[in-house]
C-alpha positions as a printed Julia matrix, in Angstrom:
303×3 Matrix{Float64}:
  -2.35  -173.26  40.4
  -1.3   -176.08  42.69
  -2.32  -179.56  41.55
  -2.89  -181.94  44.45
  -5.18  -184.42  42.72
  -3.64  -187.5   44.37
  -3.56  -185.83  47.77
  -7.22  -184.82  47.41
  -8.15  -188.43  46.67
  -6.15  -189.6   49.7
  -7.84  -187.14  52.05
 -11.29  -188.19  50.78
 -10.38  -191.82  51.42
  -9.26  -190.94  54.96
 -12.5   -189.09  55.68
 -14.4   -192.25  54.73
 -12.04  -194.61  56.57
  -9.77  -193.13  59.24
  -7.38  -196.08  59.17
  -3.69  -195.91  59.91
  -2.92  -196.98  56.34
  -4.95  -194.13  54.87
  -3.27  -191.59  57.18
   0.18  -192.89  56.15
  -0.88  -192.49  52.52
  -1.7   -188.84  53.15
   1.65  -188.2   54.85
   3.64  -189.82  52.02
   1.97  -187.46  49.54
   2.14  -184.42  51.81
   5.89  -184.73  52.33
   6.38  -184.05  48.6
   3.44  -181.68  48.12
   3.06  -177.93  47.78
   0.14  -176.67  49.87
  -1.65  -173.38  50.48
  -0.58  -171.5   53.61
  -2.8   -168.62  54.84
  -0.7   -165.67  55.92
  -0.54  -161.93  56.42
   0.71  -159.86  53.49
   4.47  -159.25  53.85
   5.51  -155.6   53.93
   7.04  -153.64  51.04
   5.63  -155.74  48.17
   4.57  -154.23  44.87
   0.86  -153.95  44.06
   0.83  -156.78  41.49
   2.48  -159.25  43.88
   0.0   -158.38  46.64
  -2.9   -158.84  44.25
  -1.61  -162.26  43.13
  -1.04  -163.36  46.74
  -4.57  -162.46  47.75
  -5.88  -164.47  44.81
  -3.72  -167.47  45.72
  -1.66  -167.24  42.54
   2.01  -168.22  42.45
   4.36  -165.38  43.37
   8.08  -165.05  43.96
   8.75  -163.29  47.23
  11.97  -161.34  47.84
  14.42  -163.05  50.2
  13.88  -160.43  52.89
  10.11  -160.95  52.92
   8.88  -161.96  56.38
   6.22  -164.68  56.28
   3.66  -164.44  59.08
   1.25  -167.41  58.9
  -2.32  -166.99  60.14
  -2.75  -169.43  63.03
  -6.07  -170.87  64.19
  -7.01  -170.83  67.86
  -8.4   -173.95  69.52
 -11.04  -174.01  72.24
  -8.37  -174.86  74.82
  -6.42  -171.71  73.86
  -3.74  -173.55  71.88
  -2.9   -172.66  68.29
  -2.51  -174.72  65.12
  -0.97  -174.01  61.72
  -3.59  -174.49  58.96
  -2.66  -175.68  55.45
  -4.92  -176.5   52.51
  -4.61  -179.02  49.68
  -6.77  -176.8   47.44
  -8.64  -173.51  47.67
 -12.02  -175.26  47.59
 -11.46  -176.15  51.25
 -11.32  -172.47  52.27
 -14.78  -170.91  52.89
 -15.19  -167.38  51.57
 -15.69  -165.96  55.07
 -12.52  -167.66  56.33
 -10.07  -166.3   53.76
  -6.83  -164.79  55.03
  -5.22  -161.56  53.77
  -2.85  -163.66  51.61
  -2.48  -167.24  50.45
   0.99  -168.64  49.81
   1.89  -171.76  47.85
   4.57  -173.43  49.96
   6.2   -176.88  50.19
   4.55  -178.76  53.03
   7.94  -179.53  54.61
   8.66  -175.79  54.82
   5.4   -175.44  56.75
   6.53  -178.26  59.04
   9.85  -176.51  59.7
   7.95  -173.32  60.48
   5.69  -175.15  62.94
   8.61  -176.93  64.64
  10.49  -173.64  64.98
   7.53  -172.27  66.99
   6.79  -175.29  69.17
   6.01  -172.96  72.08
   2.92  -171.62  70.27
   2.01  -174.15  67.54
   0.57  -177.47  68.79
   0.03  -179.13  65.42
  -0.56  -178.67  61.69
  -4.12  -179.14  60.44
  -4.89  -180.01  56.83
  -8.15  -178.52  55.47
  -9.39  -177.48  58.94
 -12.77  -176.09  57.79
 -13.79  -179.19  55.83
 -11.89  -182.41  56.55
  -9.98  -181.23  59.65
  -7.08  -183.71  59.41
  -4.86  -183.08  62.44
  -1.13  -183.81  62.14
   0.32  -183.78  65.68
   3.81  -182.68  66.59
   5.1   -186.24  66.94
   4.16  -186.97  63.33
   5.68  -183.69  62.18
   8.97  -184.68  63.81
   8.9   -188.01  61.98
   8.17  -186.25  58.68
  11.07  -183.86  59.22
  13.44  -186.72  60.01
  12.25  -188.66  56.95
  12.88  -185.59  54.8
  16.35  -185.17  56.3
  17.04  -188.87  55.75
  16.11  -188.56  52.07
  18.52  -185.67  51.72
  21.21  -187.71  53.45
  20.71  -190.58  51.02
  20.77  -188.25  48.02
  24.0   -186.55  49.05
  26.5   -189.11  50.31
  28.29  -187.66  53.31
  30.22  -189.13  56.2
  28.78  -189.06  59.71
  31.22  -186.29  60.65
  30.15  -184.23  57.62
  26.5   -184.76  58.55
  27.16  -183.41  62.07
  28.88  -180.39  60.54
  25.99  -179.74  58.14
  23.46  -179.98  60.97
  25.59  -177.65  63.1
  25.82  -175.08  60.32
  22.1   -175.19  59.65
  21.25  -174.57  63.31
  23.82  -171.84  63.94
  23.75  -170.04  60.57
  20.07  -170.47  59.59
  17.51  -171.67  62.11
  18.7   -169.98  65.31
  19.45  -166.52  63.84
  16.14  -166.57  61.93
  14.29  -167.38  65.17
  16.05  -164.64  67.15
  15.72  -161.97  64.46
  12.01  -162.73  64.2
  11.19  -163.02  67.91
  13.79  -160.49  69.13
  13.65  -159.99  72.93
  10.93  -162.61  73.4
  12.98  -165.23  71.56
  16.18  -164.29  73.38
  14.48  -164.55  76.78
  13.05  -167.94  75.83
  16.5   -169.12  74.74
  18.09  -167.88  77.97
  15.4   -169.52  80.08
  15.86  -172.98  78.57
  19.53  -172.56  77.54
  21.05  -175.8   76.2
  17.71  -177.61  76.22
  16.32  -175.03  73.77
  19.24  -175.41  71.35
  19.15  -179.2   71.54
  15.46  -178.93  70.66
  16.5   -177.25  67.4
  19.16  -179.85  66.58
  16.99  -182.9   67.33
  14.53  -182.71  64.37
  17.46  -182.55  61.94
  18.69  -185.99  62.95
  17.16  -189.13  61.4
  16.91  -192.17  63.65
  19.91  -193.71  61.89
  22.22  -190.94  63.15
  22.57  -190.25  66.88
  22.83  -186.59  67.88
  26.29  -186.21  69.47
  25.53  -183.25  71.76
  24.48  -183.04  75.41
  23.32  -180.13  77.55
  26.72  -179.71  79.18
  28.29  -179.16  75.74
  26.78  -175.63  75.77
  27.28  -172.72  78.16
  25.49  -169.37  78.42
  26.56  -166.02  79.87
  24.46  -162.82  79.74
  25.89  -159.43  80.68
  24.28  -155.98  80.85
  27.28  -154.17  79.4
  25.52  -150.76  79.4
  22.18  -149.41  80.58
  20.69  -150.16  77.17
  22.71  -153.1   75.87
  22.8   -156.75  76.88
  25.2   -159.29  75.36
  24.57  -163.03  75.6
  27.52  -165.32  74.91
  26.82  -168.92  73.89
  29.73  -171.36  73.83
  29.09  -174.26  71.43
  30.34  -177.87  71.43
  33.97  -178.21  70.4
  33.41  -181.58  68.71
  32.86  -181.62  64.93
  33.85  -177.95  64.6
  36.11  -177.61  61.55
  37.66  -174.58  59.86
  34.93  -172.21  58.68
  32.49  -173.27  61.39
  31.17  -171.4   64.4
  32.46  -172.16  67.91
  30.79  -169.28  69.78
  27.83  -166.91  69.39
  27.27  -163.39  70.7
  23.7   -162.07  70.68
  23.39  -158.32  71.27
  20.07  -156.87  72.44
  19.69  -153.07  72.31
  16.79  -152.18  74.62
  16.48  -148.55  73.58
  16.25  -149.34  69.86
  14.59  -152.78  70.22
  17.26  -154.17  67.87
  19.01  -157.53  67.87
  22.43  -158.31  66.39
  23.83  -161.83  65.9
  27.59  -162.38  65.77
  29.58  -165.58  65.27
  33.13  -166.53  66.21
  34.36  -168.78  63.39
  37.41  -171.01  63.2
  39.88  -169.9   60.52
  43.13  -171.34  59.21
  44.94  -169.01  61.58
  43.04  -167.84  64.64
  39.33  -166.98  64.58
  37.18  -164.52  62.65
  34.06  -162.58  63.64
  31.03  -163.0   61.41
  27.59  -161.45  61.47
  24.22  -162.78  60.31
  21.54  -160.22  59.48
  17.75  -160.48  59.6
  17.68  -161.09  55.83
  19.9   -164.18  56.41
  22.9   -162.45  54.85
  26.23  -163.55  56.36
  29.41  -161.54  56.25
  32.88  -161.82  57.76
  33.45  -158.68  59.81
  37.06  -158.84  61.04
  39.72  -161.01  62.64
  38.73  -162.02  66.17
  40.92  -161.03  69.13
  41.92  -163.4   71.92
  38.99  -165.03  73.71
  39.24  -162.68  76.68
  38.84  -159.56  74.51
  35.93  -160.81  72.38
  33.15  -159.12  74.36
  34.87  -155.72  74.16
  35.21  -156.14  70.38
  31.55  -157.14  70.03
  30.57  -154.06  72.07
  32.54  -151.86  69.68
  30.92  -153.47  66.64
  27.47  -152.99  68.21
  28.2   -149.32  68.82
  28.5   -149.34  72.61
């Protein structure tokens, strides 16, 4: 079971005195805490794992497991992500199909990835109802990133490269594989602004984000009646060997399938990579000249 004794004491103190100091005390503990996240039961789990999840016991989920948190709807129609410091704060009639023990910062990342639908995170919504707005979540994420930066000494250039890799190889493909056509349309609608919105939370205040909207370019083509390919050109700065300089997102309308390809700098020329829904990355083949890339991606996608 999760032990949040200090966090419980801090939330009780805040309920009695909603001072800024008491709220800061909660956040300092939360940033290092494991909390309970209500969710749907992921598919294809064995019976024992499902039973443990429903009881709120610790389980180890397979990497391919898709976590679908149970959001709460506000009176104004907005949605919030609920988390709990202990199970005593969850009324019997409000229990979700599953209860996951998850680091609070993972919950924050999940909320920030879905800023279009999640307004805030709420701690113990049915009892203490401590609202953590998006602005505070952004600060928490930057503080967490800053701690990691201090722990692993890297140069500013290396930090930019790490942030770039995390966006292009982790956050963006995870978002698109989960949201599929909806996510792709959202990305195309906001273009560079949407991608910059993913980069921004990774940067602590001590490190300025080096990218601007005109560093990115988008091109979408309906290459067949059932296939659309979206090409995203990425900033050239800070892109070293082994990093991605261009993305191709393939949407197959007839099969409702999405494929995510990367053009990666190599020692000689470029290589084509692919990132799957289970986050697996593989190098597919040597990339052709820039002008022939789309035709090669079409072949790989089965057009």
